[in-house]
N, CA and C atoms of all chains as a GROMACS GRO file, in nm:
protein
  654
    1MET      N    1   5.146   8.943  22.458
    1MET     CA    2   5.013   8.917  22.512
    1MET      C    3   4.982   8.767  22.503
    2LEU      N    4   4.944   8.712  22.619
    2LEU     CA    5   4.909   8.569  22.622
    2LEU      C    6   4.759   8.559  22.645
    3ILE      N    7   4.688   8.502  22.548
    3ILE     CA    8   4.544   8.483  22.559
    3ILE      C    9   4.517   8.336  22.531
    4GLU      N   10   4.451   8.268  22.624
    4GLU     CA   11   4.433   8.125  22.605
    4GLU      C   12   4.306   8.076  22.672
    5LEU      N   13   4.242   7.981  22.604
    5LEU     CA   14   4.127   7.911  22.659
    5LEU      C   15   4.169   7.764  22.658
    6THR      N   16   4.161   7.699  22.774
    6THR     CA   17   4.219   7.565  22.780
    6THR      C   18   4.132   7.468  22.859
    7ASP      N   19   4.137   7.341  22.822
    7ASP     CA   20   4.066   7.239  22.900
    7ASP      C   21   4.162   7.166  22.994
    8GLN      N   22   4.285   7.219  23.005
    8GLN     CA   23   4.385   7.162  23.094
    8GLN      C   24   4.405   7.251  23.217
    9PRO      N   25   4.452   7.195  23.330
    9PRO     CA   26   4.477   7.278  23.449
    9PRO      C   27   4.568   7.396  23.415
   10ILE      N   28   4.539   7.511  23.477
   10ILE     CA   29   4.617   7.632  23.452
   10ILE      C   30   4.736   7.636  23.548
   11HIS      N   31   4.854   7.657  23.494
   11HIS     CA   32   4.972   7.672  23.578
   11HIS      C   33   4.991   7.820  23.606
   12VAL      N   34   4.957   7.861  23.729
   12VAL     CA   35   4.956   8.003  23.764
   12VAL      C   36   5.095   8.064  23.745
   13ALA      N   37   5.199   7.994  23.788
   13ALA     CA   38   5.335   8.049  23.778
   13ALA      C   39   5.373   8.078  23.633
   14ALA      N   40   5.326   7.993  23.541
   14ALA     CA   41   5.359   8.014  23.400
   14ALA      C   42   5.290   8.139  23.346
   15VAL      N   43   5.168   8.166  23.396
   15VAL     CA   44   5.097   8.287  23.352
   15VAL      C   45   5.168   8.411  23.406
   16LEU      N   46   5.215   8.404  23.530
   16LEU     CA   47   5.289   8.518  23.587
   16LEU      C   48   5.420   8.540  23.511
   17ASP      N   49   5.486   8.430  23.476
   17ASP     CA   50   5.610   8.440  23.398
   17ASP      C   51   5.586   8.512  23.266
   18ALA      N   52   5.468   8.489  23.209
   18ALA     CA   53   5.439   8.544  23.076
   18ALA      C   54   5.430   8.696  23.075
   19VAL      N   55   5.410   8.759  23.192
   19VAL     CA   56   5.402   8.905  23.195
   19VAL      C   57   5.531   8.968  23.250
   20GLN      N   58   5.630   8.886  23.274
   20GLN     CA   59   5.758   8.939  23.321
   20GLN      C   60   5.814   9.035  23.215
   21ALA      N   61   5.856   9.153  23.260
   21ALA     CA   62   5.911   9.252  23.166
   21ALA      C   63   6.015   9.337  23.240
   22ASP      N   64   6.121   9.372  23.170
   22ASP     CA   65   6.228   9.449  23.234
   22ASP      C   66   6.179   9.587  23.279
   23GLY      N   67   6.076   9.640  23.211
   23GLY     CA   68   6.024   9.772  23.247
   23GLY      C   69   5.919   9.768  23.357
   24ALA      N   70   5.893   9.650  23.411
   24ALA     CA   71   5.786   9.635  23.510
   24ALA      C   72   5.840   9.642  23.652
   25GLY      N   73   5.777   9.728  23.733
   25GLY     CA   74   5.806   9.729  23.876
   25GLY      C   75   5.695   9.661  23.953
   26ALA      N   76   5.589   9.622  23.880
   26ALA     CA   77   5.474   9.558  23.945
   26ALA      C   78   5.414   9.452  23.855
   27VAL      N   79   5.383   9.339  23.916
   27VAL     CA   80   5.303   9.236  23.848
   27VAL      C   81   5.182   9.214  23.937
   28ASN      N   82   5.064   9.225  23.876
   28ASN     CA   83   4.940   9.207  23.950
   28ASN      C   84   4.862   9.096  23.887
   29SER      N   85   4.796   9.015  23.971
   29SER     CA   86   4.721   8.905  23.912
   29SER      C   87   4.590   8.883  23.985
   30PHE      N   88   4.494   8.829  23.912
   30PHE     CA   89   4.368   8.783  23.972
   30PHE      C   90   4.356   8.635  23.941
   31ILE      N   91   4.324   8.557  24.044
   31ILE     CA   92   4.306   8.413  24.024
   31ILE      C   93   4.165   8.379  24.068
   32GLY      N   94   4.085   8.334  23.974
   32GLY     CA   95   3.948   8.294  24.006
   32GLY      C   96   3.945   8.145  24.034
   33THR      N   97   3.887   8.107  24.149
   33THR     CA   98   3.885   7.965  24.187
   33THR      C   99   3.743   7.917  24.212
   34ILE      N  100   3.725   7.788  24.216
   34ILE     CA  101   3.592   7.729  24.232
   34ILE      C  102   3.556   7.720  24.380
   35ARG      N  103   3.443   7.784  24.414
   35ARG     CA  104   3.396   7.793  24.553
   35ARG      C  105   3.294   7.683  24.580
   36ASN      N  106   3.286   7.642  24.706
   36ASN     CA  107   3.198   7.528  24.739
   36ASN      C  108   3.054   7.567  24.771
   37ARG      N  109   3.024   7.698  24.769
   37ARG     CA  110   2.887   7.739  24.796
   37ARG      C  111   2.843   7.845  24.697
   38SER      N  112   2.713   7.846  24.666
   38SER     CA  113   2.658   7.949  24.580
   38SER      C  114   2.514   7.973  24.622
   39THR      N  115   2.482   8.098  24.653
   39THR     CA  116   2.349   8.136  24.702
   39THR      C  117   2.293   8.032  24.801
   40GLY      N  118   2.380   7.997  24.896
   40GLY     CA  119   2.336   7.910  25.005
   40GLY      C  120   2.334   7.761  24.974
   41ARG      N  121   2.365   7.724  24.850
   41ARG     CA  122   2.364   7.580  24.816
   41ARG      C  123   2.507   7.528  24.808
   42ARG      N  124   2.522   7.401  24.844
   42ARG     CA  125   2.654   7.340  24.836
   42ARG      C  126   2.683   7.302  24.690
   43VAL      N  127   2.793   7.354  24.639
   43VAL     CA  128   2.832   7.325  24.500
   43VAL      C  129   2.926   7.205  24.499
   44VAL      N  130   2.897   7.109  24.413
   44VAL     CA  131   2.979   6.989  24.403
   44VAL      C  132   3.093   7.012  24.303
   45ARG      N  133   3.058   7.066  24.187
   45ARG     CA  134   3.158   7.100  24.085
   45ARG      C  135   3.094   7.194  23.984
   46LEU      N  136   3.176   7.247  23.894
   46LEU     CA  137   3.128   7.341  23.792
   46LEU      C  138   3.162   7.291  23.652
   47HIS      N  139   3.072   7.319  23.561
   47HIS     CA  140   3.097   7.283  23.420
   47HIS      C  141   3.103   7.412  23.339
   48TYR      N  142   3.218   7.438  23.277
   48TYR     CA  143   3.236   7.558  23.195
   48TYR      C  144   3.225   7.520  23.048
   49GLU      N  145   3.153   7.606  22.976
   49GLU     CA  146   3.140   7.588  22.832
   49GLU      C  147   3.175   7.721  22.766
   50ALA      N  148   3.239   7.716  22.651
   50ALA     CA  149   3.278   7.840  22.584
   50ALA      C  150   3.246   7.833  22.435
   51TYR      N  151   3.220   7.950  22.378
   51TYR     CA  152   3.215   7.964  22.232
   51TYR      C  153   3.360   8.000  22.197
   52ASP      N  154   3.440   7.897  22.176
   52ASP     CA  155   3.586   7.911  22.175
   52ASP      C  156   3.638   8.028  22.092
   53GLN      N  157   3.598   8.028  21.966
   53GLN     CA  158   3.654   8.124  21.872
   53GLN      C  159   3.620   8.268  21.914
   54MET      N  160   3.493   8.290  21.950
   54MET     CA  161   3.452   8.425  21.991
   54MET      C  162   3.512   8.460  22.127
   55ALA      N  163   3.521   8.362  22.216
   55ALA     CA  164   3.575   8.388  22.349
   55ALA      C  165   3.720   8.437  22.339
   56VAL      N  166   3.799   8.371  22.257
   56VAL     CA  167   3.940   8.413  22.242
   56VAL      C  168   3.947   8.552  22.178
   57HIS      N  169   3.861   8.574  22.077
   57HIS     CA  170   3.857   8.706  22.010
   57HIS      C  171   3.820   8.816  22.110
   58GLN      N  172   3.717   8.790  22.191
   58GLN     CA  173   3.671   8.892  22.287
   58GLN      C  174   3.773   8.911  22.400
   59LEU      N  175   3.837   8.803  22.443
   59LEU     CA  176   3.942   8.816  22.545
   59LEU      C  177   4.054   8.906  22.495
   60ARG      N  178   4.091   8.884  22.368
   60ARG     CA  179   4.198   8.965  22.309
   60ARG      C  180   4.157   9.113  22.304
   61LYS      N  181   4.028   9.136  22.268
   61LYS     CA  182   3.979   9.275  22.262
   61LYS      C  183   3.983   9.342  22.400
   62VAL      N  184   3.945   9.267  22.503
   62VAL     CA  185   3.947   9.323  22.639
   62VAL      C  186   4.091   9.360  22.678
   63ALA      N  187   4.185   9.272  22.646
   63ALA     CA  188   4.326   9.300  22.677
   63ALA      C  189   4.375   9.421  22.599
   64GLU      N  190   4.334   9.432  22.472
   64GLU     CA  191   4.375   9.547  22.390
   64GLU      C  192   4.315   9.677  22.444
   65GLN      N  193   4.189   9.670  22.488
   65GLN     CA  194   4.126   9.789  22.547
   65GLN      C  195   4.203   9.833  22.672
   66ALA      N  196   4.245   9.738  22.752
   66ALA     CA  197   4.321   9.771  22.873
   66ALA      C  198   4.453   9.839  22.834
   67MET      N  199   4.515   9.790  22.726
   67MET     CA  200   4.644   9.848  22.686
   67MET      C  201   4.627   9.989  22.631
   68GLU      N  202   4.509  10.016  22.572
   68GLU     CA  203   4.482  10.153  22.525
   68GLU      C  204   4.458  10.244  22.644
   69ARG      N  205   4.385  10.191  22.743
   69ARG     CA  206   4.348  10.272  22.859
   69ARG      C  207   4.467  10.297  22.952
   70TRP      N  208   4.555  10.198  22.963
   70TRP     CA  209   4.674  10.212  23.047
   70TRP      C  210   4.796  10.186  22.957
   71PRO      N  211   4.838  10.290  22.883
   71PRO     CA  212   4.946  10.271  22.784
   71PRO      C  213   5.077  10.224  22.848
   72MET      N  214   5.088  10.241  22.981
   72MET     CA  215   5.212  10.197  23.047
   72MET      C  216   5.213  10.046  23.071
   73LEU      N  217   5.103   9.978  23.041
   73LEU     CA  218   5.100   9.832  23.058
   73LEU      C  219   5.212   9.769  22.976
   74GLN      N  220   5.288   9.684  23.042
   74GLN     CA  221   5.400   9.619  22.973
   74GLN      C  222   5.349   9.492  22.904
   75LYS      N  223   5.284   9.405  22.980
   75LYS     CA  224   5.234   9.280  22.924
   75LYS      C  225   5.104   9.240  22.992
   76VAL      N  226   5.023   9.165  22.919
   76VAL     CA  227   4.896   9.117  22.970
   76VAL      C  228   4.885   8.967  22.939
   77ALA      N  229   4.835   8.892  23.036
   77ALA     CA  230   4.808   8.749  23.011
   77ALA      C  231   4.672   8.714  23.071
   78VAL      N  232   4.590   8.644  22.992
   78VAL     CA  233   4.461   8.596  23.042
   78VAL      C  234   4.447   8.450  22.999
   79VAL      N  235   4.428   8.362  23.096
   79VAL     CA  236   4.408   8.221  23.064
   79VAL      C  237   4.279   8.177  23.134
   80HIS      N  238   4.186   8.124  23.058
   80HIS     CA  239   4.058   8.079  23.113
   80HIS      C  240   4.040   7.931  23.087
   81ARG      N  241   3.988   7.864  23.185
   81ARG     CA  242   3.966   7.721  23.178
   81ARG      C  243   3.828   7.691  23.121
   82LYS      N  244   3.811   7.574  23.061
   82LYS     CA  245   3.678   7.525  23.027
   82LYS      C  246   3.671   7.377  23.062
   83GLY      N  247   3.551   7.321  23.057
   83GLY     CA  248   3.533   7.181  23.096
   83GLY      C  249   3.486   7.171  23.239
   84THR      N  250   3.506   7.054  23.299
   84THR     CA  251   3.457   7.030  23.435
   84THR      C  252   3.566   7.064  23.538
   85LEU      N  253   3.529   7.148  23.636
   85LEU     CA  254   3.625   7.190  23.739
   85LEU      C  255   3.574   7.152  23.877
   86GLU      N  256   3.667   7.111  23.961
   86GLU     CA  257   3.633   7.070  24.098
   86GLU      C  258   3.659   7.187  24.194
   87ILE      N  259   3.606   7.175  24.315
   87ILE     CA  260   3.625   7.279  24.417
   87ILE      C  261   3.775   7.306  24.436
   88GLY      N  262   3.811   7.435  24.435
   88GLY     CA  263   3.951   7.474  24.453
   88GLY      C  264   4.029   7.487  24.324
   89ASP      N  265   3.975   7.434  24.215
   89ASP     CA  266   4.046   7.446  24.087
   89ASP      C  267   4.052   7.593  24.042
   90VAL      N  268   4.151   7.624  23.963
   90VAL     CA  269   4.167   7.760  23.908
   90VAL      C  270   4.087   7.770  23.778
   91ALA      N  271   3.993   7.866  23.774
   91ALA     CA  272   3.909   7.884  23.655
   91ALA      C  273   3.966   7.988  23.561
   92VAL      N  274   4.031   8.089  23.618
   92VAL     CA  275   4.083   8.198  23.533
   92VAL      C  276   4.202   8.263  23.603
   93VAL      N  277   4.299   8.304  23.523
   93VAL     CA  278   4.410   8.384  23.575
   93VAL      C  279   4.428   8.505  23.483
   94VAL      N  280   4.428   8.624  23.544
   94VAL     CA  281   4.460   8.747  23.473
   94VAL      C  282   4.589   8.799  23.534
   95ALA      N  283   4.686   8.833  23.452
   95ALA     CA  284   4.810   8.891  23.504
   95ALA      C  285   4.852   9.009  23.416
   96VAL      N  286   4.898   9.114  23.481
   96VAL     CA  287   4.945   9.233  23.409
   96VAL      C  288   5.076   9.280  23.472
   97SER      N  289   5.155   9.350  23.393
   97SER     CA  290   5.275   9.412  23.449
   97SER      C  291   5.279   9.558  23.408
   98THR      N  292   5.320   9.643  23.501
   98THR     CA  293   5.328   9.788  23.479
   98THR      C  294   5.451   9.841  23.552
   99PRO      N  295   5.494   9.965  23.518
   99PRO     CA  296   5.608  10.022  23.589
   99PRO      C  297   5.579  10.041  23.738
  100HIS      N  298   5.458  10.088  23.772
  100HIS     CA  299   5.424  10.116  23.912
  100HIS      C  300   5.295  10.044  23.950
  101ARG      N  301   5.272  10.026  24.081
  101ARG     CA  302   5.168   9.934  24.124
  101ARG      C  303   5.024   9.982  24.100
  102ALA      N  304   4.998  10.115  24.111
  102ALA     CA  305   4.860  10.162  24.107
  102ALA      C  306   4.789  10.117  23.979
  103GLU      N  307   4.856  10.135  23.866
  103GLU     CA  308   4.794  10.098  23.738
  103GLU      C  309   4.779   9.947  23.724
  104SER      N  310   4.864   9.872  23.792
  104SER     CA  311   4.854   9.726  23.778
  104SER      C  312   4.726   9.674  23.844
  105PHE      N  313   4.689   9.734  23.958
  105PHE     CA  314   4.562   9.695  24.024
  105PHE      C  315   4.445   9.732  23.934
  106ALA      N  316   4.446   9.857  23.884
  106ALA     CA  317   4.334   9.907  23.805
  106ALA      C  318   4.315   9.826  23.677
  107ALA      N  319   4.424   9.799  23.607
  107ALA     CA  320   4.416   9.728  23.479
  107ALA      C  321   4.371   9.583  23.501
  108CYS      N  322   4.422   9.521  23.607
  108CYS     CA  323   4.386   9.382  23.634
  108CYS      C  324   4.236   9.372  23.666
  109GLN      N  325   4.188   9.466  23.747
  109GLN     CA  326   4.045   9.464  23.781
  109GLN      C  327   3.959   9.491  23.658
  110TYR      N  328   4.000   9.586  23.575
  110TYR     CA  329   3.925   9.616  23.453
  110TYR      C  330   3.912   9.491  23.366
  111ILE      N  331   4.021   9.418  23.351
  111ILE     CA  332   4.020   9.300  23.263
  111ILE      C  333   3.926   9.193  23.317
  112ILE      N  334   3.934   9.160  23.445
  112ILE     CA  335   3.847   9.054  23.496
  112ILE      C  336   3.701   9.100  23.498
  113ASP      N  337   3.675   9.227  23.533
  113ASP     CA  338   3.536   9.275  23.535
  113ASP      C  339   3.476   9.273  23.395
  114THR      N  340   3.552   9.317  23.296
  114THR     CA  341   3.500   9.322  23.158
  114THR      C  342   3.486   9.183  23.101
  115LEU      N  343   3.581   9.096  23.133
  115LEU     CA  344   3.572   8.955  23.090
  115LEU      C  345   3.437   8.896  23.134
  116LYS      N  346   3.401   8.921  23.259
  116LYS     CA  347   3.278   8.862  23.312
  116LYS      C  348   3.153   8.917  23.245
  117GLU      N  349   3.165   9.035  23.182
  117GLU     CA  350   3.050   9.095  23.114
  117GLU      C  351   3.037   9.054  22.969
  118VAL      N  352   3.148   9.034  22.900
  118VAL     CA  353   3.139   9.021  22.754
  118VAL      C  354   3.189   8.889  22.695
  119VAL      N  355   3.272   8.816  22.766
  119VAL     CA  356   3.333   8.699  22.702
  119VAL      C  357   3.237   8.579  22.708
  120PRO      N  358   3.207   8.519  22.591
  120PRO     CA  359   3.107   8.411  22.586
  120PRO      C  360   3.157   8.280  22.646
  121ILE      N  361   3.153   8.277  22.778
  121ILE     CA  362   3.184   8.158  22.856
  121ILE      C  363   3.069   8.142  22.956
  122TRP      N  364   3.027   8.019  22.974
  122TRP     CA  365   2.912   7.994  23.063
  122TRP      C  366   2.948   7.888  23.164
  123LYS      N  367   2.896   7.904  23.288
  123LYS     CA  368   2.920   7.800  23.385
  123LYS      C  369   2.789   7.746  23.440
  124LYS      N  370   2.790   7.616  23.459
  124LYS     CA  371   2.674   7.547  23.515
  124LYS      C  372   2.718   7.491  23.648
  125GLU      N  373   2.646   7.530  23.754
  125GLU     CA  374   2.679   7.479  23.887
  125GLU      C  375   2.609   7.346  23.908
  126GLU      N  376   2.684   7.251  23.960
  126GLU     CA  377   2.626   7.120  23.992
  126GLU      C  378   2.614   7.110  24.144
  127TYR      N  379   2.492   7.084  24.191
  127TYR     CA  380   2.467   7.065  24.334
  127TYR      C  381   2.442   6.916  24.356
  128GLU      N  382   2.418   6.879  24.483
  128GLU     CA  383   2.390   6.737  24.508
  128GLU      C  384   2.258   6.695  24.444
  129ASP      N  385   2.169   6.794  24.423
  129ASP     CA  386   2.035   6.757  24.375
  129ASP      C  387   1.996   6.831  24.247
  130GLY      N  388   2.093   6.867  24.164
  130GLY     CA  389   2.055   6.930  24.038
  130GLY      C  390   2.162   7.023  23.984
  131THR      N  391   2.131   7.092  23.876
  131THR     CA  392   2.226   7.185  23.813
  131THR      C  393   2.154   7.314  23.774
  132VAL      N  394   2.231   7.424  23.768
  132VAL     CA  395   2.176   7.553  23.725
  132VAL      C  396   2.281   7.627  23.642
  133TRP      N  397   2.236   7.683  23.527
  133TRP     CA  398   2.325   7.772  23.450
  133TRP      C  399   2.330   7.905  23.525
  134VAL      N  400   2.448   7.948  23.564
  134VAL     CA  401   2.464   8.067  23.647
  134VAL      C  402   2.416   8.192  23.573
  135ALA      N  403   2.333   8.273  23.642
  135ALA     CA  404   2.289   8.405  23.594
  135ALA      C  405   2.199   8.400  23.471
  136ALA      N  406   2.151   8.282  23.432
  136ALA     CA  407   2.072   8.273  23.309
  136ALA      C  408   1.936   8.341  23.322
  137HIS      N  409   1.878   8.334  23.441
  137HIS     CA  410   1.743   8.388  23.458
  137HIS      C  411   1.743   8.508  23.552
  138PRO      N  412   1.642   8.598  23.538
  138PRO     CA  413   1.636   8.717  23.625
  138PRO      C  414   1.615   8.676  23.771
  139MET      N  415   1.692   8.290  20.257
  139MET     CA  416   1.831   8.251  20.278
  139MET      C  417   1.839   8.153  20.394
  140LYS      N  418   1.945   8.075  20.392
  140LYS     CA  419   1.964   7.974  20.496
  140LYS      C  420   2.063   8.026  20.600
  141LEU      N  421   2.025   8.014  20.726
  141LEU     CA  422   2.114   8.055  20.834
  141LEU      C  423   2.147   7.935  20.921
  142SER      N  424   2.270   7.934  20.968
  142SER     CA  425   2.312   7.832  21.062
  142SER      C  426   2.344   7.902  21.193
  143ILE      N  427   2.279   7.861  21.302
  143ILE     CA  428   2.294   7.931  21.429
  143ILE      C  429   2.352   7.839  21.535
  144ALA      N  430   2.465   7.878  21.589
  144ALA     CA  431   2.531   7.797  21.693
  144ALA      C  432   2.468   7.828  21.828
  145LEU      N  433   2.451   7.724  21.910
  145LEU     CA  434   2.385   7.739  22.040
  145LEU      C  435   2.478   7.692  22.150
  146PHE      N  436   2.478   7.766  22.261
  146PHE     CA  437   2.565   7.732  22.373
  146PHE      C  438   2.487   7.737  22.503
  147GLY      N  439   2.542   7.669  22.603
  147GLY     CA  440   2.488   7.676  22.738
  147GLY      C  441   2.340   7.647  22.743
  148ILE      N  442   2.266   7.735  22.809
  148ILE     CA  443   2.125   7.710  22.831
  148ILE      C  444   2.045   7.715  22.701
  149THR      N  445   2.090   7.791  22.601
  149THR     CA  446   2.016   7.795  22.475
  149THR      C  447   2.024   7.660  22.403
  150ARG      N  448   2.139   7.593  22.416
  150ARG     CA  449   2.155   7.460  22.356
  150ARG      C  450   2.060   7.361  22.424
  151GLU      N  451   2.046   7.376  22.556
  151GLU     CA  452   1.956   7.286  22.628
  151GLU      C  453   1.810   7.314  22.596
  152ILE      N  454   1.775   7.442  22.581
  152ILE     CA  455   1.636   7.477  22.550
  152ILE      C  456   1.597   7.424  22.412
  153VAL      N  457   1.685   7.444  22.315
  153VAL     CA  458   1.654   7.403  22.178
  153VAL      C  459   1.675   7.251  22.161
  154GLY      N  460   1.766   7.195  22.240
  154GLY     CA  461   1.786   7.050  22.237
  154GLY      C  462   1.886   7.005  22.132
  155GLN      N  463   1.961   7.098  22.076
  155GLN     CA  464   2.067   7.064  21.980
  155GLN      C  465   2.168   7.178  21.974
  156PRO      N  466   2.292   7.149  21.932
  156PRO     CA  467   2.397   7.252  21.935
  156PRO      C  468   2.394   7.347  21.816
  157GLN      N  469   2.311   7.318  21.718
  157GLN     CA  470   2.308   7.402  21.597
  157GLN      C  471   2.168   7.401  21.537
  158LEU      N  472   2.124   7.518  21.490
  158LEU     CA  473   1.992   7.528  21.426
  158LEU      C  474   2.012   7.571  21.282
  159GLU      N  475   1.943   7.505  21.191
  159GLU     CA  476   1.944   7.548  21.051
  159GLU      C  477   1.807   7.610  21.023
  160LEU      N  478   1.805   7.736  20.978
  160LEU     CA  479   1.678   7.805  20.954
  160LEU      C  480   1.676   7.863  20.815
  161THR      N  481   1.558   7.867  20.755
  161THR     CA  482   1.541   7.940  20.630
  161THR      C  483   1.457   8.063  20.662
  162VAL      N  484   1.513   8.181  20.636
  162VAL     CA  485   1.446   8.306  20.671
  162VAL      C  486   1.449   8.398  20.548
  163PRO      N  487   1.361   8.503  20.549
  163PRO     CA  488   1.362   8.597  20.435
  163PRO      C  489   1.496   8.670  20.424
  164GLU      N  490   1.535   8.700  20.302
  164GLU     CA  491   1.658   8.774  20.274
  164GLU      C  492   1.661   8.903  20.357
  165GLY      N  493   1.776   8.937  20.414
  165GLY     CA  494   1.791   9.063  20.486
  165GLY      C  495   1.729   9.065  20.625
  166GLN      N  496   1.691   8.949  20.676
  166GLN     CA  497   1.632   8.946  20.810
  166GLN      C  498   1.729   9.004  20.913
  167SER      N  499   1.672   9.080  21.006
  167SER     CA  500   1.757   9.144  21.108
  167SER      C  501   1.775   9.054  21.228
  168VAL      N  502   1.870   9.092  21.312
  168VAL     CA  503   1.897   9.022  21.437
  168VAL      C  504   1.769   9.017  21.522
  169GLN      N  505   1.702   9.132  21.532
  169GLN     CA  506   1.581   9.142  21.612
  169GLN      C  507   1.471   9.048  21.560
  170GLN      N  508   1.456   9.042  21.428
  170GLN     CA  509   1.354   8.955  21.368
  170GLN      C  510   1.388   8.808  21.393
  171LEU      N  511   1.515   8.775  21.383
  171LEU     CA  512   1.557   8.638  21.410
  171LEU      C  513   1.522   8.600  21.554
  172LEU      N  514   1.555   8.690  21.649
  172LEU     CA  515   1.529   8.662  21.790
  172LEU      C  516   1.380   8.647  21.816
  173ALA      N  517   1.299   8.735  21.755
  173ALA     CA  518   1.154   8.729  21.775
  173ALA      C  519   1.100   8.595  21.728
  174GLY      N  520   1.147   8.550  21.612
  174GLY     CA  521   1.102   8.422  21.558
  174GLY      C  522   1.142   8.306  21.647
  175LEU      N  523   1.265   8.310  21.695
  175LEU     CA  524   1.314   8.200  21.780
  175LEU      C  525   1.240   8.196  21.913
  176GLN      N  526   1.211   8.316  21.967
  176GLN     CA  527   1.141   8.320  22.096
  176GLN      C  528   0.997   8.272  22.084
  177GLN      N  529   0.942   8.286  21.962
  177GLN     CA  530   0.806   8.234  21.939
  177GLN      C  531   0.809   8.081  21.936
  178THR      N  532   0.911   8.026  21.869
  178THR     CA  533   0.922   7.880  21.859
  178THR      C  534   0.965   7.818  21.992
  179TYR      N  535   1.055   7.887  22.062
  179TYR     CA  536   1.108   7.836  22.189
  179TYR      C  537   1.084   7.941  22.298
  180PRO      N  538   0.964   7.941  22.358
  180PRO     CA  539   0.928   8.047  22.455
  180PRO      C  540   1.028   8.059  22.570
  181ALA      N  541   1.094   7.948  22.607
  181ALA     CA  542   1.189   7.954  22.719
  181ALA      C  543   1.305   8.049  22.690
  182LEU      N  544   1.333   8.074  22.562
  182LEU     CA  545   1.440   8.170  22.527
  182LEU      C  546   1.403   8.310  22.575
  183GLY      N  547   1.272   8.338  22.576
  183GLY     CA  548   1.224   8.470  22.618
  183GLY      C  549   1.230   8.490  22.768
  184GLU      N  550   1.252   8.385  22.842
  184GLU     CA  551   1.257   8.395  22.989
  184GLU      C  552   1.398   8.422  23.041
  185LEU      N  553   1.496   8.423  22.951
  185LEU     CA  554   1.634   8.446  22.994
  185LEU      C  555   1.654   8.592  23.033
  186ARG      N  556   1.752   8.615  23.118
  186ARG     CA  557   1.782   8.753  23.164
  186ARG      C  558   1.823   8.842  23.047
  187SER      N  559   1.889   8.784  22.949
  187SER     CA  560   1.926   8.856  22.827
  187SER      C  561   1.953   8.751  22.720
  188LEU      N  562   1.944   8.794  22.595
  188LEU     CA  563   1.978   8.704  22.485
  188LEU      C  564   2.035   8.788  22.372
  189ALA      N  565   2.164   8.775  22.349
  189ALA     CA  566   2.229   8.851  22.243
  189ALA      C  567   2.256   8.760  22.125
  190VAL      N  568   2.288   8.824  22.012
  190VAL     CA  569   2.325   8.748  21.893
  190VAL      C  570   2.467   8.791  21.854
  191ALA      N  571   2.551   8.694  21.829
  191ALA     CA  572   2.685   8.724  21.780
  191ALA      C  573   2.691   8.696  21.631
  192VAL      N  574   2.750   8.789  21.557
  192VAL     CA  575   2.770   8.769  21.414
  192VAL      C  576   2.920   8.783  21.388
  193ASN      N  577   2.979   8.678  21.338
  193ASN     CA  578   3.123   8.677  21.310
  193ASN      C  579   3.206   8.721  21.431
  194ASN      N  580   3.173   8.664  21.545
  194ASN     CA  581   3.248   8.683  21.670
  194ASN      C  582   3.231   8.819  21.738
  195GLU      N  583   3.136   8.900  21.687
  195GLU     CA  584   3.108   9.029  21.751
  195GLU      C  585   2.961   9.034  21.791
  196TYR      N  586   2.932   9.108  21.899
  196TYR     CA  587   2.792   9.129  21.938
  196TYR      C  588   2.724   9.214  21.831
  197ALA      N  589   2.606   9.172  21.785
  197ALA     CA  590   2.538   9.242  21.677
  197ALA      C  591   2.427   9.333  21.732
  198GLN      N  592   2.407   9.447  21.667
  198GLN     CA  593   2.298   9.538  21.702
  198GLN      C  594   2.165   9.477  21.656
  199PRO      N  595   2.054   9.513  21.724
  199PRO     CA  596   1.923   9.454  21.689
  199PRO      C  597   1.884   9.476  21.543
  200ASP      N  598   1.918   9.592  21.485
  200ASP     CA  599   1.874   9.621  21.348
  200ASP      C  600   1.973   9.572  21.241
  201ALA      N  601   2.081   9.506  21.283
  201ALA     CA  602   2.180   9.460  21.185
  201ALA      C  603   2.122   9.350  21.098
  202PRO      N  604   2.139   9.362  20.965
  202PRO     CA  605   2.089   9.257  20.876
  202PRO      C  606   2.181   9.135  20.877
  203LEU      N  607   2.122   9.018  20.864
  203LEU     CA  608   2.200   8.894  20.863
  203LEU      C  609   2.224   8.849  20.719
  204HIS      N  610   2.334   8.777  20.700
  204HIS     CA  611   2.368   8.727  20.567
  204HIS      C  612   2.393   8.578  20.575
  205GLU      N  613   2.375   8.513  20.457
  205GLU     CA  614   2.379   8.368  20.454
  205GLU      C  615   2.510   8.310  20.506
  206ARG      N  616   2.622   8.375  20.478
  206ARG     CA  617   2.750   8.315  20.519
  206ARG      C  618   2.798   8.361  20.657
  207ASP      N  619   2.717   8.444  20.724
  207ASP     CA  620   2.756   8.490  20.858
  207ASP      C  621   2.768   8.373  20.954
  208GLU      N  622   2.862   8.386  21.045
  208GLU     CA  623   2.870   8.290  21.155
  208GLU      C  624   2.787   8.347  21.270
  209ILE      N  625   2.674   8.283  21.295
  209ILE     CA  626   2.576   8.337  21.389
  209ILE      C  627   2.568   8.248  21.512
  210ALA      N  628   2.556   8.312  21.630
  210ALA     CA  629   2.541   8.234  21.753
  210ALA      C  630   2.448   8.308  21.848
  211LEU      N  631   2.373   8.233  21.926
  211LEU     CA  632   2.295   8.293  22.034
  211LEU      C  633   2.384   8.299  22.157
  212ILE      N  634   2.378   8.415  22.226
  212ILE     CA  635   2.462   8.434  22.345
  212ILE      C  636   2.371   8.461  22.466
  213PRO      N  637   2.343   8.358  22.544
  213PRO     CA  638   2.267   8.381  22.668
  213PRO      C  639   2.358   8.452  22.769
  214PRO      N  640   2.303   8.494  22.885
  214PRO     CA  641   2.386   8.567  22.983
  214PRO      C  642   2.518   8.494  23.011
  215VAL      N  643   2.629   8.567  22.994
  215VAL     CA  644   2.759   8.502  23.012
  215VAL      C  645   2.792   8.493  23.161
  216SER      N  646   2.875   8.398  23.198
  216SER     CA  647   2.906   8.380  23.340
  216SER      C  648   3.048   8.323  23.357
  217GLY      N  649   3.140   8.377  23.277
  217GLY     CA  650   3.279   8.333  23.289
  217GLY      C  651   3.345   8.388  23.414
  218GLY      N  652   3.471   8.354  23.432
  218GLY     CA  653   3.547   8.402  23.547
  218GLY      C  654   3.535   8.308  23.664
   0.00000   0.00000   0.00000
């Protein structure tokens, strides 16, 4: 299991390599990237902040939950970026390997969906005329 | 007892510092801590949600806090 929070660019191929397993017939991945628009406003860049220690702990728990739910999971890798990211940069990579493809889609989606709900990482969108912490207010 | 509370994201900006040192009654609960903080910093009450983490886990509202706990405020997360 590869779990990492980094302020350096994520090498997607290295994350995929980390889930390579002889028992795997499928590798599935999700790559989250920085988009140039948000709720109709032009986004210039994003600033990610994390509660490092808890974020890594919670990421590990999410991966462990996935392995309990899909016992056929061979390997799991989650790498999340922090710091300032520009448009097109990779913010997160989730990769899983399983014997067959159906479970690889399900497990990969579970991990990214749960990550977005529980892992203490925050992003602030920077526009040409200000900044907003995403989802902070109703 | 003395508590040290780590602040991140919008909570850090609302409070204006990355860490708060508070003296509270022994056995104060998560809920009581939040109520006190929201009274001092009303903008905390305007957030979509505000959780408390104790030793890297989300804490229940009635959980008692201890002096050596690692405590943090967790505003709505937005990773990914």
